[in-house]
C-alpha positions as CSV (number, residue, x, y, z in Angstrom):
1,X,1.3,5.1,-21.7
2,X,0.1,7.6,-19.0
3,X,-0.3,6.9,-15.3
4,X,-4.1,6.2,-15.5
5,X,-3.6,3.4,-18.0
6,X,-0.8,1.8,-15.9
7,X,-3.0,1.8,-12.8
8,X,-6.0,0.4,-14.7
9,X,-3.9,-2.4,-16.2
10,X,-2.4,-3.2,-12.8
11,X,-5.8,-3.4,-11.2
12,X,-7.1,-5.6,-13.9
13,X,-4.2,-8.0,-13.6
14,X,-4.2,-8.0,-9.8
15,X,-8.0,-8.7,-9.6
16,X,-7.6,-11.7,-11.9
17,X,-4.7,-13.1,-9.8
18,X,-6.7,-13.0,-6.5
19,X,-9.9,-14.3,-7.9
20,X,-9.8,-17.5,-5.9
21,X,-10.5,-16.4,-2.3
22,X,-8.8,-18.4,0.4
23,X,-6.0,-19.8,-1.8
24,X,-2.4,-19.3,-0.9
25,X,-0.6,-16.5,-2.7
26,X,2.5,-14.5,-2.3
27,X,2.5,-11.6,0.2
28,X,4.3,-9.4,-2.3
29,X,1.6,-7.8,-4.4
30,X,2.5,-4.8,-6.7
31,X,3.4,-1.4,-5.3
32,X,3.5,-1.1,-1.5
33,X,1.3,2.0,-1.6
34,X,-1.7,0.0,-2.8
35,X,-1.2,-3.1,-0.5
36,X,-3.9,-3.9,2.1
37,X,-2.6,-4.1,5.7
38,X,-2.9,-7.9,5.8
39,X,-0.4,-8.1,2.9
40,X,2.0,-5.7,4.6
41,X,2.2,-8.1,7.6
42,X,2.8,-11.1,5.3
43,X,-0.6,-12.8,5.1
44,X,-0.7,-15.2,2.1
45,X,-4.3,-16.3,2.4
46,X,-6.4,-13.5,1.0
47,X,-9.1,-12.7,-1.5
48,X,-11.0,-9.9,-3.2
49,X,-11.0,-7.5,-0.3
50,X,-7.3,-6.8,-1.0
51,X,-8.3,-5.7,-4.5
52,X,-11.0,-3.4,-3.2
53,X,-8.4,-1.8,-0.9
54,X,-6.1,-1.3,-3.9
55,X,-8.9,0.2,-6.0
56,X,-9.7,2.6,-3.3
57,X,-6.1,3.7,-3.0
58,X,-5.8,4.2,-6.7
59,X,-9.0,6.2,-6.9
60,X,-7.9,8.4,-4.0
61,X,-4.7,9.0,-5.9
62,X,-6.5,9.9,-9.1
63,X,-8.7,12.4,-7.3
64,X,-6.0,14.0,-5.2
65,X,-3.1,13.8,-7.6
66,X,-0.9,12.2,-5.0
67,X,-0.5,8.8,-3.3
68,X,-2.8,8.3,-0.3
69,X,-0.1,6.6,1.8
70,X,3.4,6.9,0.3
71,X,5.2,4.6,2.7
72,X,9.0,4.2,2.5
73,X,8.9,0.7,3.9
74,X,6.2,-1.9,5.0
75,X,6.4,-0.6,8.6
76,X,6.1,3.0,7.5
77,X,3.2,2.1,5.3
78,X,1.3,0.5,8.2
79,X,2.1,3.6,10.3
80,X,0.7,5.9,7.7
81,X,-2.5,3.8,7.4
82,X,-3.0,3.6,11.2
83,X,-2.3,7.4,11.5
84,X,-5.2,8.1,9.1
85,X,-7.7,5.3,10.0
86,X,-6.9,4.8,13.7
87,X,-6.4,1.7,15.7
88,X,-7.0,-1.6,13.9
89,X,-9.9,-3.8,14.9
90,X,-9.3,-7.5,15.0
91,X,-12.5,-9.5,14.8
92,X,-12.3,-13.1,15.8
93,X,-15.0,-15.5,14.7
C-alpha cells in the first residue's frame, strides 16, 4: 500500500471517530504531524475542525512531498506551527 492510500484511510477513520462534536475523546489522535494545536495541548473536547486541520496537513504534504510540520515532540510541533502561522489568537465567547 502506498503513502497516499495510508493517508486517505487514516483520514476516513479519523473523521468517523470525531463525528460527534463536543464529546469527550482522547487527546492522542494519530500522527503528531497532523494533529491540531488543541490536541497537542491535551484538549479532549473537540469536533470536526481537528479533521479539517489534519486534511490540510495531508494535502500540503501530498503537494510538497514533505511533511508541513515534522515536529519531534508535541512542544516542537507547536513551535513549528507558531513559527509558520504566527501568534495564536484565543477568542473567548
